[in-house]
N, C-alpha and C positions, 0 to 999 in steps of 0.2 A: 080556927082553933082558939083564938083569943079575942076578947072584946077590947076594942080600941079605947084606951084611957090615957090620962096624962103621963103615966109612967112609960107606957109603950110608945107614946108619941115622942117622948124624950129619948128613949132607946133607939127608935128608928131614925131620929134626927142625928144622933151620934153616929149611928152605923152608916146611913146613906149620905147625909149632908156633910158631916165632918169627915167621913171616910175611915171610921174606926173599924177596920176589917176584923179585928179580934172578936167582935161581937157576933160574927157569923155562927159561932158554935153555941150560942145561948139557947137555942131551941132544938139542937140535934137529937137529944134523947126523946123529946116529944114527937119528933117527926119520923122516928125510926119505923113505927108501925104503919106509916102511910102507904108504903109500897106493897104491903101485903093485902090491903083492903080495896085497892082501886086498880084501874087498868094501867096502860103505859103512861108514865109521868112526863108531861111536856111542859118545860119551864117557859114562863113568859119573860124572856130576857130583856135586858135594857137596850136602849138605842145606842148606836156607836159613839155619838158625842158624849153621852153620859159616861159610858165606859172609859173613854179617853180622859175625861175630867177626873173620875174617881180612881181609875186604875183597877177596878174590879166590877163584877156584875153582882148586885145584891141578891138577886134571886138564885143565881148559881152558887153563891156563897152559902146561903141558907139551906138550899135543897141539894147541894152538890154531892153530899155523901149518899144520896139515893140513886137508884138506876134511872137516869133521865134519858129521854129521847128528844134532843134539841132540834126539832123539825120545823120550828118557826123562827123567822128572822124579823127583827123590828127595825124599821127605818127611822130616821131622825124626824122629829116633829118640831113645830115652831116654838113650843114652850113645854116644860115638864108638867105632868099632871098635877104634881104637888103645888104648883104655883097658880093653878086654875081654880076658879069657883065652880060650883056644881054645874051650872048651865054651860059653861065653857067646856067642862069635861065631857058632858053629854054630846056636845057638838064636835068633838075631836074627830078628825078624819081617820080613816083606816090607815094603819102604818105597819101591819103585819103581812108577811107573805109566807106561804108554806114552802119549805125546801125539800120535802119528801116527794118521792115519785108516787104516781097513782098506784103502782104495783105495791109499794111499801104500805101505803095507806089502806089498801084493800086487805092486807094481812092482819090488820089490827081491829079488834072488835070494840075496844073501849079505850078512850083517851081521857086522861084526867089532867086538866090544866092546873099548874101550880104557880102561885104568885105570892108576894109578900104581904100586900095590903089591898083590901077591897074597899073602894069608896062608892063609886056609882055603878060599877060593873062594866063600864064601857070597854076597858082593856080586855076583860074576859070575853065579852061579846065580839069584839074585833078579832081576837085570836080564834074563836070558834068559827066565825064567818070565813076567815082565811082557810081554815081546814076544810070547810064545806065547799068553798070555791075551788079548792084543789081536787075535789072529788070524794072526800071522806064521807062515808054514809053510816058509820057506826055511832056508838053512844059517846057523848061528850059530857063530862062532869068537871067540876073544879073544886079545888081546895086552896084556901088562902090562909096564911098564917094569922093575919089580923083583920078583923072587920069592925 
């Protein structure tokens, strides 16, 4: 939805690294139409250690006013994506698992993965792979706030 620039870099740093949760409402009006144009919205949630350190999930903060289907769980990784260079991001091992049952997945025709920031696409590809591994055969698309 937005092109990554210095201003957005500063805003995301303030939101995620500093933990200024008040910024979660900054994009709410722009995101309102998202749920009318896509399938079931599946957030790419943060890993448990990051949640414990921040006290909130940045993706749920940004997209939480929309009807989300949180059917993916993210495990802890050795290092946050933000601290990795491109090559290391691309080599990041799978950390998502699908928590939905096959029966639930079969009732959904279209899943739209939602995330805050797109860099290499590795996180989105891992999330889609977790859904496929769980048996989902429908359409998967994605929307990120910033790229």
